ZAMARGU-4260 file (C-alpha; in steps of 0.2 Angstrom, whole numbers, plus 5000, padded with zeros to 4 digits):
<rodrens>
0) 5438/5374/5332 | 5455/5372/5341 | 5461/5376/5357 | 5470/5393/5351 | 5454/5397/5343
5) 5443/5395/5359 | 5457/5405/5370 | 5456/5419/5357 | 5437/5419/5356 | 5436/5419/5376
10) 5448/5434/5376 | 5436/5443/5363 | 5421/5440/5372 | 5430/5448/5388 | 5432/5464/5377
15) 5451/5461/5376 | 5456/5472/5362 | 5475/5472/5363 | 5489/5457/5366 | 5506/5459/5366
20) 5518/5445/5362 | 5533/5437/5356 | 5531/5424/5344 | 5533/5406/5348 | 5533/5390/5341
25) 5522/5382/5355 | 5506/5394/5351 | 5505/5394/5332 | 5486/5392/5334 | 5484/5406/5345
30) 5494/5417/5332 | 5485/5409/5319 | 5467/5415/5327 | 5474/5432/5331 | 5479/5435/5313
35) 5460/5432/5309 | 5454/5444/5323 | 5465/5459/5318 | 5450/5470/5316 | 5445/5467/5335
40) 5462/5462/5344 | 5478/5471/5340 | 5493/5461/5341 | 5508/5471/5346 | 5526/5460/5342
45) 5540/5465/5354 | 5557/5458/5352 | 5558/5451/5371 | 5548/5444/5382 | 5550/5456/5397
50) 5547/5471/5384 | 5530/5462/5381 | 5526/5463/5399 | 5533/5481/5401 | 5522/5486/5388
55) 5506/5477/5393 | 5508/5484/5412 | 5509/5502/5405 | 5495/5499/5394 | 5483/5492/5408
60) 5489/5508/5419 | 5482/5519/5405 | 5466/5508/5401 | 5463/5502/5418 | 5459/5486/5412
65) 5468/5468/5411 | 5480/5468/5398 | 5487/5451/5390 | 5504/5444/5385 | 5510/5428/5376
70) 5526/5419/5377 | 5532/5403/5373 | 5539/5389/5386 | 5553/5391/5397 | 5565/5403/5388
75) 5551/5416/5385 | 5543/5414/5402 | 5559/5417/5410 | 5563/5433/5401 | 5544/5439/5405
80) 5549/5436/5424 | 5554/5452/5428 | 5540/5461/5419 | 5528/5449/5430 | 5537/5455/5446
85) 5535/5473/5441 | 5516/5472/5437 | 5514/5465/5455 | 5523/5478/5464 | 5514/5490/5453
90) 5497/5483/5457 | 5492/5482/5438 | 5481/5469/5430 | 5491/5459/5418 | 5488/5440/5412
95) 5503/5431/5405 | 5499/5416/5395 | 5513/5404/5393 | 5511/5390/5381 | 5518/5375/5389
100) 5525/5358/5382 | 5512/5344/5378 | 5505/5334/5393 | 5513/5317/5388 | 5531/5326/5390
105) 5528/5332/5408 | 5539/5328/5423 | 5554/5321/5413 | 5564/5338/5410 | 5559/5338/5392
110) 5565/5351/5380 | 5561/5369/5387 | 5551/5361/5402 | 5548/5372/5419 | 5536/5370/5433
115) 5527/5387/5431 | 5518/5386/5448 | 5534/5385/5457 | 5543/5398/5446 | 5529/5411/5447
120) 5521/5408/5464 | 5530/5422/5473 | 5528/5436/5459 | 5510/5432/5453 | 5492/5433/5461
125) 5488/5415/5455 | 5496/5402/5442 | 5484/5391/5433 | 5488/5375/5423 | 5476/5371/5409
130) 5475/5353/5403 | 5459/5351/5394 | 5448/5360/5383 | 5432/5361/5394 | 5443/5369/5407
135) 5451/5383/5396 | 5437/5396/5394 | 5433/5396/5412 | 5451/5397/5417 | 5455/5412/5405
140) 5439/5420/5412 | 5444/5419/5429 | 5462/5424/5426 | 5454/5440/5420 | 5444/5444/5433
145) 5455/5438/5446 | 5468/5451/5438 | 5457/5466/5443 | 5449/5460/5459 | 5454/5468/5476
150) 5473/5473/5474 | 5476/5471/5454 | 5491/5461/5449 | 5497/5448/5437 | 5490/5432/5434
155) 5498/5417/5424 | 5490/5405/5415 | 5501/5389/5407 | 5491/5381/5393 | 5498/5364/5385
160) 5502/5363/5368 | 5491/5349/5364 | 5477/5357/5371 | 5480/5374/5360 | 5483/5363/5344
165) 5468/5349/5348 | 5450/5351/5340 | 5435/5354/5351 | 5418/5358/5349 | 5408/5373/5353
170) 5410/5377/5373 | 5401/5390/5382 | 5411/5407/5386 | 5408/5412/5404 | 5396/5427/5407
175) 5405/5443/5413 | 5403/5445/5431 | 5397/5462/5439 | 5409/5475/5445 | 5412/5472/5462
180) 5417/5487/5473 | 5420/5486/5492 | 5412/5501/5503 | 5417/5504/5520 | 5408/5498/5536
185) 5399/5512/5543 | 5403/5511/5562 | 5422/5511/5556 | 5418/5525/5544 | 5411/5536/5558
190) 5426/5532/5568 | 5438/5538/5554 | 5428/5554/5551 | 5429/5558/5570 | 5448/5556/5569
195) 5449/5567/5553 | 5439/5581/5561 | 5448/5582/5578 | 5465/5582/5568 | 5476/5598/5567
200) 5486/5594/5553 | 5481/5579/5544 | 5489/5571/5530 | 5483/5559/5517 | 5495/5547/5507
205) 5486/5543/5491 | 5491/5527/5484 | 5492/5517/5468 | 5473/5510/5469 | 5467/5528/5468
210) 5474/5529/5451 | 5470/5510/5445 | 5451/5514/5451 | 5452/5530/5443 | 5447/5540/5457
215) 5457/5556/5455 | 5441/5568/5456 | 5437/5558/5472 | 5454/5562/5479 | 5453/5581/5474
220) 5435/5583/5482 | 5440/5575/5498 | 5454/5587/5500 | 5447/5602/5495 | 5433/5600/5509
225) 5444/5593/5522 | 5459/5603/5520 | 5472/5588/5521 | 5488/5589/5513 | 5490/5576/5499
230) 5508/5565/5498 | 5508/5553/5483 | 5515/5536/5485 | 5530/5530/5475 | 5528/5534/5457
235) 5510/5541/5459 | 5515/5560/5454 | 5500/5561/5443 | 5488/5557/5456 | 5483/5575/5460
240) 5485/5591/5450 | 5503/5598/5457 | 5496/5615/5457 | 5482/5611/5468 | 5485/5618/5486
245) 5482/5600/5493 | 5498/5593/5483 | 5513/5592/5496 | 5526/5581/5484 | 5528/5562/5481
250) 5536/5549/5492 | 5552/5544/5483 | 5568/5537/5486 | 5575/5553/5490 | 5565/5560/5505
255) 5566/5579/5504 | 5567/5591/5520 | 5550/5598/5517 | 5541/5581/5516 | 5550/5576/5531
260) 5544/5591/5540 | 5526/5589/5535 | 5526/5571/5541 | 5534/5576/5557 | 5523/5590/5561
265) 5506/5581/5556 | 5496/5572/5569 | 5485/5559/5558 | 5491/5549/5543 | 5476/5543/5532
270) 5482/5531/5519 | 5470/5527/5504 | 5473/5513/5492 | 5492/5510/5495 | 5500/5494/5501
275) 5513/5505/5511 | 5529/5498/5500 | 5545/5502/5508 | 5550/5517/5497 | 5534/5526/5499
280) 5536/5523/5518 | 5554/5528/5519 | 5559/5508/5524 | 5542/5507/5535 | 5547/5521/5546
285) 5533/5534/5541 | 5522/5533/5556 | 5530/5543/5572 | 5523/5542/5590 | 5513/5558/5588
290) 5503/5550/5573 | 5485/5542/5574 | 5483/5531/5558 | 5469/5527/5547 | 5471/5514/5533
295) 5458/5510/5519 | 5462/5496/5507 | 5452/5483/5499 | 5462/5467/5505 | 5462/5465/5524
300) 5478/5456/5524 | 5487/5472/5523 | 5480/5479/5539 | 5490/5466/5550 | 5507/5473/5548
305) 5501/5491/5550 | 5490/5490/5564 | 5480/5506/5560 | 5468/5515/5573 | 5454/5512/5560
310) 5455/5500/5547 | 5442/5503/5531 | 5441/5487/5520 | 5435/5497/5504 | 5440/5502/5487
315) 5446/5520/5485 | 5432/5529/5478 | 5419/5523/5491 | 5428/5527/5506 | 5435/5545/5499
320) 5416/5550/5494 | 5409/5542/5510 | 5423/5552/5521 | 5421/5568/5510 | 5402/5569/5516
325) 5405/5562/5534 | 5419/5574/5538 | 5417/5593/5542 | 5425/5606/5533 | 5443/5612/5536
330) 5447/5625/5549 | 5457/5641/5543 | 5471/5634/5553 | 5472/5618/5545 | 5473/5625/5528
335) 5485/5639/5534 | 5497/5624/5537 | 5494/5615/5522 | 5495/5630/5511 | 5513/5633/5519
340) 5518/5615/5515 | 5512/5616/5498 | 5521/5633/5494 | 5538/5624/5501 | 5534/5609/5488
345) 5531/5623/5474 | 5548/5631/5479 | 5557/5615/5478 | 5550/5609/5461 | 5556/5626/5453
350) 5571/5625/5443 | 5577/5642/5446 | 5595/5644/5444 | 5600/5626/5448 | 5618/5624/5443
355) 5627/5608/5436 | 5644/5604/5430 | 5640/5600/5412 | 5635/5609/5398 | 5618/5600/5397
360) 5610/5607/5413 | 5594/5595/5416 | 5585/5608/5427 | 5584/5620/5412 | 5581/5605/5401
365) 5565/5600/5413 | 5560/5618/5412 | 5559/5618/5394 | 5550/5600/5394 | 5538/5607/5406
370) 5534/5624/5395 | 5534/5615/5377 | 5525/5598/5381 | 5507/5596/5381 | 5500/5593/5397
375) 5491/5578/5393 | 5507/5570/5387 | 5512/5554/5395 | 5529/5554/5403 | 5537/5536/5404
380) 5551/5537/5415 | 5562/5521/5415 | 5572/5516/5433 | 5588/5526/5437 | 5593/5542/5445
385) 5592/5552/5430 | 5572/5552/5431 | 5575/5561/5448 | 5576/5577/5438 | 5559/5573/5430
390) 5550/5569/5446 | 5558/5584/5454 | 5556/5598/5440 | 5541/5592/5428 | 5523/5598/5435
395) 5510/5585/5432 | 5492/5594/5431 | 5482/5579/5422 | 5479/5561/5429 | 5487/5546/5418
400) 5502/5555/5413 | 5516/5547/5422 | 5522/5530/5421 | 5537/5521/5428 | 5542/5504/5436
405) 5537/5502/5455 | 5549/5488/5455 | 5564/5499/5449 | 5567/5487/5434 | 5578/5494/5422
410) 5572/5493/5403 | 5555/5497/5407 | 5555/5514/5397 | 5555/5511/5378 | 5541/5496/5379
415) 5533/5506/5392 | 5531/5520/5380 | 5525/5507/5367 | 5512/5502/5379 | 5506/5519/5383
420) 5505/5525/5365 | 5496/5509/5360 | 5484/5513/5375 | 5481/5531/5372 | 5483/5535/5353
425) 5483/5553/5348 | 5490/5558/5365 | 5510/5562/5366 | 5521/5549/5374 | 5538/5553/5378
430) 5552/5541/5385 | 5564/5547/5398 | 5579/5532/5398 | 5596/5531/5404 | 5610/5524/5392
435) 5610/5508/5403 | 5592/5506/5402 | 5591/5510/5384 | 5604/5497/5381 | 5594/5484/5389
440) 5576/5485/5380 | 5580/5500/5367 | 5578/5487/5353 | 5559/5489/5356 | 5562/5505/5346
445) 5560/5494/5331 | 5544/5488/5336 | 5538/5508/5339 | 5544/5510/5320 | 5536/5494/5314
450) 5519/5497/5322 | 5519/5516/5318 | 5520/5522/5337 | 5526/5540/5337 | 5534/5539/5353
455) 5548/5551/5358 | 5564/5544/5367 | 5575/5554/5376 | 5591/5545/5382 | 5599/5553/5396
460) 5617/5547/5393 | 5630/5550/5406 | 5641/5535/5404 | 5639/5527/5420 | 5626/5517/5430
465) 5621/5533/5441 | 5613/5524/5455 | 5626/5512/5459 | 5639/5526/5457 | 5630/5537/5469
470) 5630/5522/5482 | 5649/5519/5479 | 5652/5538/5481 | 5642/5538/5496 | 5651/5523/5504
475) 5668/5524/5498 | 5671/5543/5493 | 5682/5545/5477 | 5680/5526/5473 | 5673/5520/5457
480) 5673/5502/5451 | 5662/5494/5436 | 5650/5509/5435 | 5660/5519/5421 | 5651/5514/5403
485) 5656/5518/5386 | 5640/5523/5376 | 5637/5521/5358 | 5631/5534/5346 | 5613/5534/5351
490) 5608/5545/5338 | 5614/5534/5324 | 5608/5519/5333 | 5590/5527/5333 | 5593/5533/5315
495) 5597/5513/5312 | 5580/5509/5320 | 5573/5521/5307 | 5569/5535/5319 | 5571/5555/5317
500) 5587/5558/5328 | 5594/5572/5337 | 5610/5577/5348 | 5610/5589/5362 | 5627/5593/5370
505) 5622/5610/5376 | 5606/5615/5386 | 5602/5629/5373 | 5601/5615/5360 | 5586/5605/5368
510) 5572/5616/5364 | 5575/5616/5345 | 5579/5596/5347 | 5562/5593/5357 | 5553/5604/5343
515) 5560/5594/5329 | 5555/5577/5338 | 5538/5583/5342 | 5534/5589/5325 | 5541/5573/5317
520) 5527/5561/5312 | 5534/5546/5319 | 5546/5540/5332 | 5561/5550/5336 | 5576/5550/5347
525) 5585/5564/5357 | 5602/5559/5363 | 5606/5570/5378 | 5625/5571/5382 | 5627/5573/5401
530) 5641/5576/5413 | 5642/5560/5426 | 5644/5572/5440 | 5626/5579/5437 | 5619/5562/5441
535) 5602/5569/5450 | 5597/5584/5457 | 5598/5576/5475 | 5615/5570/5476 | 5633/5572/5471
540) 5641/5590/5465 | 5623/5593/5455 | 5614/5595/5472 | 5626/5611/5476
</rodrens>
């Protein structure tokens, strides 16, 4: 048995059934072993290493299990870094394997040499360097366990080429550990329940770990009994049925008046499973003088910067179920306040007669999308202001139906759609991506075609860097520099990749194009030609 075979056997024994990779000469033995395990481990080849990471992160989000990526040496590892950073900010369990140069060549600036510990330390939970056969299976097992423990996140494993290529005897595969779920300390739980019972207008901030742990029902149950209003952390719009009376909206880059009003009127904020990032908290300003604050999180290091009145060291599910049991039922006054806040969100999310400059009105496009797409469909949104249309007007009613880069990394869309489609075969997957984002990783459409993944890509083409243009216009009205783009014919490009392609130049054409893409048995692309003045429903002329 060689080192590559040992690595793959360890992955198989840990129920890893999918890996994403860009072929590399440093880990030929791994690829050879994977080729003989295709009935047990699916290997999905992307064209760029960052795409492999994005696809793996999306896969991990849907499957709630570690995803694995293989890249080769410094160039591949460097390309993968943006995806490692996104997995960290998204709290997704991804293990990145980097095939390193042989041990005798280390510390001499050999061809494609780099220090991976220094490179990845700021953006990964841990970086391992494997330099012997004996440690290989144990490090692989530990990396998989670490990726899902506490706050999930990426782990990097560097393995020397001579270890992968060398021969070894049979080595034991580490036993699979028991699942660890932290529960709240009883005294702190009683204190939290008392604060909740005394509150008149409590808000619950539902974070990424509620979704990662699959505790959507526990969240809904707590909200139903206690009458709290629920605000979703950034990019967690599917964490609660958006038609549920507790749903008050998502905390995004564009903080809306009705959400600001709910925060200002509330007297208690309960954060469950959120690392309280800068977007979710409005640049760390969410807490106001009138607020009491309860925070539940499985890693105590997050408590120090927030100093909650009650800190609950716990995973999301145990604390939600315990609080549901411990808290009193909601008063009529509390429910009345929450219902009014929910009504404001429903009104805000209704496209109505929203006006735009261009012939393609994205509010009407979203109304059609919301009506025609199955509610179990997965909507993958790349970074960019075009995505605000989706986040405002599409109504999520089921969990695991929304994906996007918490880090704001462009290029996530198409590879994220690939990862989602691999994770959830049989479920429709739609990718919303801007012209800029598609030109970063849109070549992964070739991978979708090759893998037979029927993703539907919707390119929102406004011929500009929308987010930067909004900032330019805000800072210097009437001024624009470096943000106007010349787009290719995306429909022709999609056809060149082997996809069914459609062009939409007016709102009324979208329904037919969407129907055509959905009925096509394979990947498809819809090219929406947008007016740059309609960059988002929150800013510029399109906002009215």
